[in-house]
C-alpha positions as CSV (number, residue, x, y, z in Angstrom):
1,F,-0.1,0.0,0.0
2,S,3.0,2.3,-0.4
3,R,1.9,4.0,-3.5
4,P,-0.7,6.8,-2.6
5,G,-4.0,7.1,-4.4
6,R,-4.1,3.3,-5.3
7,R,-7.5,2.2,-6.5
8,F,-9.2,-1.1,-6.0
9,G,-12.1,-1.2,-8.4
10,N,-12.5,-4.3,-10.7
11,G,-9.3,-4.5,-12.9
12,H,-7.6,-1.4,-11.3
13,D,-5.0,-3.4,-9.0
14,P,-3.3,-6.5,-9.9
15,M,-3.5,-7.9,-6.4
16,W,-6.7,-6.7,-4.7
17,T,-10.3,-6.0,-5.9
18,A,-12.9,-4.1,-3.7
19,I,-16.4,-5.5,-3.8
20,E,-19.5,-3.7,-5.1
21,R,-22.4,-5.1,-3.2
22,S,-24.7,-5.0,-0.3
23,D,-23.7,-6.5,3.0
24,D,-26.8,-8.4,2.8
25,D,-26.5,-12.0,1.8
26,Q,-30.4,-12.6,1.6
27,T,-30.3,-15.0,4.6
28,S,-32.1,-14.7,7.8
29,S,-28.8,-13.7,9.5
30,G,-27.8,-11.0,7.0
31,R,-31.3,-9.8,5.8
32,M,-31.6,-5.9,5.9
33,S,-28.0,-5.0,6.9
34,L,-27.3,-1.2,6.6
35,Q,-24.0,-1.3,4.6
36,F,-23.2,-1.1,0.9
37,Y,-19.6,-1.8,-0.2
38,N,-18.3,0.3,-3.0
39,A,-14.8,0.3,-4.7
40,S,-14.8,4.2,-4.9
41,Q,-14.6,4.3,-1.0
42,I,-11.2,2.5,-0.9
43,T,-7.6,4.0,-1.6
44,T,-4.3,4.2,-0.1
45,E,-2.5,7.0,1.7
46,D,0.7,7.3,3.8
47,G,1.3,3.5,3.4
48,R,-2.1,2.7,4.7
49,L,-5.4,1.3,3.2
50,V,-8.2,3.9,3.7
51,I,-11.8,2.9,3.9
52,T,-14.3,5.8,3.9
53,T,-17.8,5.3,5.3
54,T,-20.4,7.8,4.4
55,T,-24.0,8.1,5.6
56,E,-26.0,8.3,2.3
57,D,-28.5,6.2,0.7
58,T,-27.4,4.0,-2.1
59,K,-29.9,2.4,-4.3
60,W,-29.6,-0.4,-7.0
61,R,-31.6,-3.1,-8.7
62,G,-30.8,-6.6,-7.3
63,W,-32.0,-10.1,-7.3
64,N,-34.4,-11.1,-4.4
65,P,-34.4,-15.0,-4.3
66,Y,-37.7,-15.0,-2.2
67,L,-39.7,-13.1,-4.7
68,K,-37.5,-14.6,-7.6
69,K,-37.3,-11.3,-9.4
70,Y,-35.3,-8.1,-9.4
71,V,-36.3,-5.3,-7.1
72,E,-35.0,-1.9,-6.0
73,M,-32.8,-2.2,-3.0
74,K,-31.4,0.5,-0.7
75,R,-28.9,0.7,2.1
76,H,-27.9,3.8,4.1
77,F,-24.2,3.5,4.8
78,K,-21.6,3.1,2.2
79,S,-18.0,2.1,2.6
């Protein structure tokens, strides 16, 4: 992590890739979590990995295995 401003979106880094997904695995233990992971929130600075968390709504269309269709999903925190 020694190079400042390193990005971790898909294909940006040869070693690491940040995920783009909700922290909700659609199981009874994970249903309706508040977090959404976004690669734009990950970088490096001063030799450290920096993960920024913001309080903002993130919306996307995702597959609901219970309804067996795509629905609009929303989470309030983004990291």
